[in-house]
C-alpha positions as CSV (number, residue, x, y, z in Angstrom):
1,M,66.9,-3.0,-15.2
2,A,65.2,-0.8,-12.6
3,G,66.8,-0.2,-9.3
4,M,66.1,-2.7,-6.6
5,E,64.7,-1.9,-3.2
6,E,64.2,-5.4,-1.8
7,P,66.4,-8.5,-1.8
8,I,65.7,-11.5,-3.9
9,T,63.2,-13.7,-2.1
10,P,63.6,-17.5,-1.9
11,Y,60.9,-17.9,-4.6
12,A,62.6,-15.4,-6.9
13,A,65.9,-17.3,-6.4
14,L,64.1,-20.5,-7.4
15,F,62.6,-18.9,-10.6
16,D,65.9,-17.3,-11.4
17,G,67.5,-20.7,-11.4
18,L,64.8,-22.0,-13.7
19,S,64.8,-19.0,-16.0
20,A,66.8,-20.5,-18.9
21,V,64.3,-23.4,-19.2
22,Y,61.1,-22.2,-17.6
23,D,58.2,-22.6,-20.0
24,Q,60.5,-23.4,-22.9
25,T,60.0,-27.1,-23.3
26,G,57.1,-26.8,-25.8
27,V,54.5,-28.3,-23.5
28,P,51.3,-26.1,-23.7
29,F,50.9,-25.3,-20.0
30,F,51.6,-21.8,-18.7
31,S,51.1,-20.2,-22.2
32,V,47.6,-21.5,-22.8
33,M,46.4,-20.5,-19.4
34,A,47.9,-17.0,-19.8
35,R,46.2,-16.6,-23.1
36,G,42.9,-17.5,-21.5
37,L,43.5,-14.8,-18.9
38,V,44.3,-12.1,-21.4
39,D,41.4,-13.0,-23.7
40,R,38.9,-12.6,-20.7
41,L,40.4,-9.2,-20.0
42,R,39.3,-8.0,-23.4
43,V,42.5,-6.0,-23.8
44,Q,42.0,-3.3,-26.5
45,P,44.5,-1.7,-29.0
46,G,46.2,1.3,-27.6
47,E,45.7,0.3,-23.9
48,K,48.5,0.4,-21.3
49,A,48.9,-3.0,-19.6
50,L,51.1,-4.3,-16.8
51,D,52.1,-7.9,-16.4
52,I,53.1,-8.6,-12.8
53,G,55.3,-11.6,-12.3
54,S,56.0,-12.0,-15.9
55,G,58.4,-14.9,-16.0
56,R,59.3,-15.7,-19.6
57,G,56.4,-13.8,-21.0
58,A,53.4,-16.1,-21.1
59,V,51.1,-13.1,-20.4
60,T,53.4,-10.4,-21.8
61,R,53.3,-11.7,-25.4
62,P,49.4,-11.8,-25.7
63,L,49.2,-8.5,-24.0
64,A,51.6,-7.1,-26.6
65,E,49.7,-8.6,-29.4
66,D,46.4,-7.2,-28.2
67,V,47.4,-3.6,-27.3
68,G,49.4,-3.4,-30.5
69,P,52.1,-0.9,-31.3
70,T,49.9,2.0,-30.3
71,G,49.7,0.6,-26.7
72,R,52.2,-0.2,-24.1
73,V,53.0,-3.3,-22.0
74,D,55.2,-3.1,-18.9
75,A,56.3,-6.5,-17.6
76,V,57.9,-6.9,-14.2
77,D,59.5,-9.8,-12.4
78,L,61.8,-10.1,-9.4
79,A,64.1,-12.9,-10.9
80,P,67.0,-11.3,-12.7
81,G,67.2,-14.2,-15.2
82,M,63.6,-13.9,-16.2
83,V,63.9,-10.1,-16.7
84,R,67.1,-10.4,-18.8
85,L,65.8,-13.3,-21.0
86,L,62.3,-11.8,-21.5
87,G,63.9,-8.4,-22.3
88,E,66.0,-10.2,-25.0
89,D,63.1,-12.1,-26.3
90,T,60.9,-8.9,-26.7
91,A,63.6,-6.5,-27.7
92,H,62.1,-6.3,-31.2
93,L,58.8,-4.9,-29.7
94,A,59.2,-1.2,-29.0
95,H,56.0,-1.1,-27.0
96,V,57.1,-3.8,-24.5
97,H,59.3,-2.8,-21.5
98,V,60.7,-5.3,-19.1
99,T,62.0,-4.3,-15.6
100,Q,62.8,-5.9,-12.3
101,S,60.4,-5.4,-9.5
102,N,58.8,-7.3,-6.6
103,A,55.2,-8.4,-7.2
104,S,54.4,-7.6,-3.6
105,D,55.1,-3.9,-4.2
106,P,55.7,-3.4,-7.9
107,R,57.3,-0.2,-9.1
108,P,56.6,-0.2,-12.8
109,P,57.8,2.7,-15.0
110,A,54.6,4.1,-16.4
111,P,51.4,4.1,-14.3
112,P,48.5,4.4,-14.4
113,Y,47.5,1.3,-16.4
114,D,44.2,0.3,-18.1
115,V,44.8,-3.3,-17.3
116,I,46.9,-5.4,-14.9
117,A,47.3,-9.2,-15.5
118,S,49.1,-11.7,-13.4
119,S,49.2,-15.4,-14.1
120,M,50.0,-18.1,-11.4
121,V,51.7,-15.5,-9.1
122,I,49.6,-14.4,-6.2
123,F,49.9,-17.6,-4.2
124,F,53.6,-17.0,-3.9
125,L,53.0,-13.7,-2.1
126,D,53.1,-13.5,1.7
127,D,50.2,-11.0,1.9
128,P,48.3,-11.0,-1.4
129,T,45.6,-8.7,-0.1
130,A,48.2,-6.1,0.7
131,A,49.9,-6.6,-2.6
132,L,46.7,-6.3,-4.6
133,T,45.9,-3.1,-2.7
134,R,49.2,-1.7,-4.1
135,W,48.4,-3.1,-7.6
136,R,45.0,-1.2,-7.5
137,A,46.9,2.1,-6.9
138,L,48.6,1.5,-10.3
139,L,45.3,1.4,-12.2
140,R,43.4,4.3,-13.6
141,P,39.9,4.8,-12.2
142,G,37.9,2.0,-13.7
143,G,40.9,0.0,-14.7
144,R,40.7,-3.8,-14.5
145,V,42.8,-6.5,-12.9
146,G,42.8,-10.3,-13.8
147,V,44.6,-12.9,-11.9
148,A,45.0,-16.6,-12.8
149,T,45.3,-19.3,-10.0
150,F,45.1,-23.0,-10.1
151,Q,41.8,-24.7,-9.3
152,P,42.4,-27.7,-6.8
153,W,44.4,-30.5,-8.5
154,Y,42.6,-33.7,-9.3
155,G,43.2,-37.0,-11.0
156,T,46.8,-37.7,-12.1
157,W,47.9,-34.2,-11.1
158,A,46.8,-34.7,-7.6
159,K,48.5,-38.1,-7.4
160,L,51.8,-36.5,-8.7
161,V,51.5,-33.8,-6.1
162,D,51.0,-36.5,-3.4
163,L,54.1,-38.2,-4.8
164,Y,56.1,-35.0,-4.4
165,D,54.9,-34.5,-0.8
166,E,55.8,-38.1,0.0
167,L,59.3,-38.1,-1.5
168,A,60.6,-34.5,-1.5
169,E,62.3,-33.0,1.5
170,D,59.5,-30.5,2.0
171,P,55.9,-30.5,0.6
172,L,54.5,-28.0,-1.9
173,P,53.1,-25.0,-0.1
174,T,49.3,-24.9,0.4
175,D,46.8,-22.2,1.3
176,D,43.2,-22.8,1.8
177,R,42.3,-19.4,0.3
178,Y,43.1,-20.8,-3.1
179,A,40.9,-23.9,-2.7
180,T,37.7,-22.0,-3.6
181,D,36.6,-19.3,-6.0
182,A,35.2,-17.4,-2.9
183,G,38.6,-17.5,-1.2
184,V,40.4,-15.8,-4.1
185,E,37.6,-13.3,-4.7
186,Q,37.8,-12.3,-1.1
187,I,41.5,-11.3,-1.7
188,L,40.4,-8.9,-4.5
189,T,37.5,-7.6,-2.5
190,G,39.7,-7.0,0.5
191,A,42.1,-5.1,-1.7
192,G,39.3,-2.7,-2.7
193,F,38.3,-4.0,-6.1
194,S,34.7,-4.0,-7.1
195,D,32.7,-6.1,-9.6
196,V,34.8,-9.1,-8.6
197,R,33.9,-12.2,-10.5
198,T,35.4,-15.6,-11.4
199,D,35.6,-17.6,-14.6
200,S,37.4,-20.9,-15.1
201,A,38.6,-23.2,-17.9
202,T,40.0,-26.7,-18.1
203,Y,43.0,-27.4,-20.5
204,R,44.3,-30.7,-21.8
205,V,48.0,-30.9,-21.4
206,P,49.6,-33.6,-23.7
207,F,52.8,-35.4,-23.0
208,A,54.3,-37.7,-25.6
209,D,55.8,-39.9,-22.8
210,A,56.9,-39.9,-19.2
211,E,60.4,-38.6,-20.3
212,E,58.8,-35.5,-21.9
213,W,56.9,-35.0,-18.6
214,R,60.2,-35.4,-16.7
215,R,61.9,-32.7,-18.7
216,W,58.9,-30.4,-18.4
217,S,58.7,-30.9,-14.6
218,L,62.4,-30.1,-14.2
219,A,61.7,-26.6,-15.7
220,T,59.0,-25.9,-13.1
221,P,58.6,-25.8,-9.3
222,L,57.5,-29.4,-9.5
223,G,61.1,-30.1,-10.3
224,G,61.6,-30.2,-6.6
225,L,60.6,-33.9,-7.0
226,W,64.0,-34.3,-8.5
227,R,66.0,-31.5,-6.8
228,R,64.8,-32.3,-3.3
229,T,65.2,-36.1,-3.4
230,P,68.5,-38.0,-3.2
231,E,69.8,-38.9,-6.7
232,A,69.8,-42.5,-5.7
233,R,66.0,-42.5,-5.4
234,H,65.4,-40.9,-8.9
235,P,64.9,-44.2,-10.6
236,E,62.1,-44.8,-8.0
237,V,60.7,-41.4,-8.6
238,M,60.6,-42.0,-12.4
239,R,59.1,-45.5,-12.0
240,R,56.3,-44.3,-9.8
241,A,55.6,-41.1,-11.8
242,T,55.5,-43.3,-15.0
243,E,52.9,-45.6,-13.3
244,L,50.8,-42.6,-12.5
245,L,51.2,-41.0,-16.0
246,D,50.3,-44.3,-17.8
247,E,46.8,-44.0,-16.2
248,S,46.2,-40.9,-18.3
249,R,46.9,-42.5,-21.7
250,G,44.1,-42.1,-24.2
251,P,43.2,-44.3,-27.2
252,D,46.1,-42.8,-29.2
253,G,48.6,-43.7,-26.5
254,R,49.4,-40.2,-25.5
255,M,49.4,-39.0,-22.0
256,V,46.9,-36.2,-21.4
257,L,46.6,-34.4,-18.1
258,E,43.8,-31.9,-17.5
259,V,44.6,-28.7,-15.5
260,S,41.9,-26.2,-14.4
261,A,42.6,-22.5,-14.3
262,R,40.7,-20.1,-12.2
263,Y,40.4,-16.5,-13.5
264,T,39.4,-13.8,-11.0
265,F,38.7,-10.3,-12.1
266,G,38.0,-6.9,-10.5
267,V,37.6,-3.2,-11.3
268,S,39.6,-0.4,-9.6
């Protein structure tokens, strides 16, 4: 792993603790949104690409597929467990390199890049405009960046977030900049990117039952619903979450929640 110049942040510590199970439950969530981001970036064979905040590789893998063996993918994450496990998972891919670095000021090994992709990361950064200014410096002239963020929650997801805020010791963080496309576009414009634009997509996320949702939630930051509530209240948490999830059942009896991803792009 690359040398560290900053301490592990609280968010990095959270994701480090989740690294063994993060995005590993088989539920099509982070991976489908990441594929949508990479597809929209139109990554070409032979390009050099950088994945910032790589986690377990939801973006890294489609980047590696699209650039092919003549290209290069550098993946950086601050959580040591994510770096170690993604490095093991991609060890067979000679054109993929995983290193430890802070998304706020990444120090990847081989700039400049043709493409930077980052999925569901920038809302964890204290100053995303400053961070993306540093990202822009890692791109070649005319290079492109794409970031994925969540559109505002609605339906059952919104009700589950409300349940979290009611029962957990501290609410999920919110930031008005991510409530609208214009708010996120302003972050990229403020960082000096041009041709800033937004696309979006809505994905259907199936759960066989409430127990599968519980296992999935424990492997994400939403797991604070369990980690930040007294164990004695967990039966209540499960009961109330199940009641909400039952509202999403379709004719086949499966629970299906819809999540909307926002894709924001710019050119260096």
